C-alpha positions as CSV (number, residue, x, y, z in Angstrom):
1,M,0.0,0.0,0.0
2,K,2.9,2.4,0.7
3,D,4.1,2.2,-2.9
4,E,0.6,3.1,-4.2
5,V,0.2,6.0,-1.8
6,Y,3.6,7.4,-2.7
7,R,3.0,6.9,-6.4
8,H,-0.2,9.0,-6.2
9,M,1.6,11.6,-4.1
10,F,4.1,12.0,-6.9
11,R,1.3,12.2,-9.5
12,L,-0.4,14.9,-7.5
13,E,2.8,16.9,-7.3
14,A,3.0,16.6,-11.1
15,H,-0.5,18.0,-11.4
16,R,-1.9,14.9,-13.1
17,P,-5.6,14.9,-13.7
18,G,-7.5,12.9,-11.1
19,A,-4.4,12.5,-8.9
20,A,-6.1,14.0,-5.8
21,L,-9.0,11.5,-5.9
22,D,-6.6,8.7,-6.6
23,L,-4.5,9.7,-3.6
24,A,-7.5,9.9,-1.4
25,V,-8.6,6.4,-2.5
26,A,-5.1,5.0,-2.0
27,L,-5.0,6.4,1.5
28,L,-8.4,5.0,2.3
29,R,-7.3,1.6,1.0
30,A,-4.2,1.8,3.3
31,F,-6.4,2.4,6.3
32,L,-8.7,-0.4,5.4
33,A,-5.8,-2.8,4.8
34,Y,-4.4,-1.9,8.2
35,D,-7.8,-2.5,9.9
36,S,-8.3,-5.8,8.2
37,G,-4.7,-7.2,8.2
38,R,-2.1,-7.9,10.7
39,K,-1.4,-4.7,12.7
40,T,2.1,-3.6,13.3
41,G,3.3,-0.5,15.1
42,V,5.4,0.5,12.0
43,D,2.3,0.5,9.8
44,R,0.3,2.5,12.2
45,Q,3.1,5.0,12.7
46,W,3.5,5.3,8.9
47,L,-0.2,6.0,8.4
48,R,-0.2,8.6,11.3
49,E,2.7,10.4,9.6
50,I,1.6,10.2,6.0
51,A,-2.1,10.8,6.3
52,P,-1.8,14.5,7.3
53,I,0.7,15.1,4.5
54,C,-1.6,13.5,1.9
55,L,-4.6,15.5,3.2
56,S,-2.6,18.8,3.0
57,M,-1.6,18.0,-0.5
58,I,-5.2,17.2,-1.5
59,E,-6.5,20.4,0.1
60,A,-3.8,22.5,-1.5
61,T,-4.6,21.1,-4.9
62,A,-8.4,21.7,-4.4
63,Q,-7.7,25.3,-3.4
64,A,-5.4,25.9,-6.4
65,D,-8.1,24.4,-8.6
66,G,-10.9,26.5,-7.0
67,S,-12.6,23.3,-5.8
68,A,-14.5,23.1,-2.6
69,L,-13.8,20.3,-0.2
70,P,-16.3,19.2,2.4
71,D,-16.0,20.9,5.7
72,D,-14.7,18.7,8.5
73,S,-17.3,20.0,11.0
């Protein structure tokens, strides 16, 4: 899952169409894989570190594109 998330992060940085959604889906898949598979502290720590970075990237792309993201309230 890490490779997929990183690949979509690079695609988003390259401003590829659809990369923000692809990254969000990849991140969601990583969380689901963690919840359903064997749990390790390393995987949990990686998700805790990478998730905020991914979300910031997605938000920045949405703002640059003039897209509105759902409010987290």
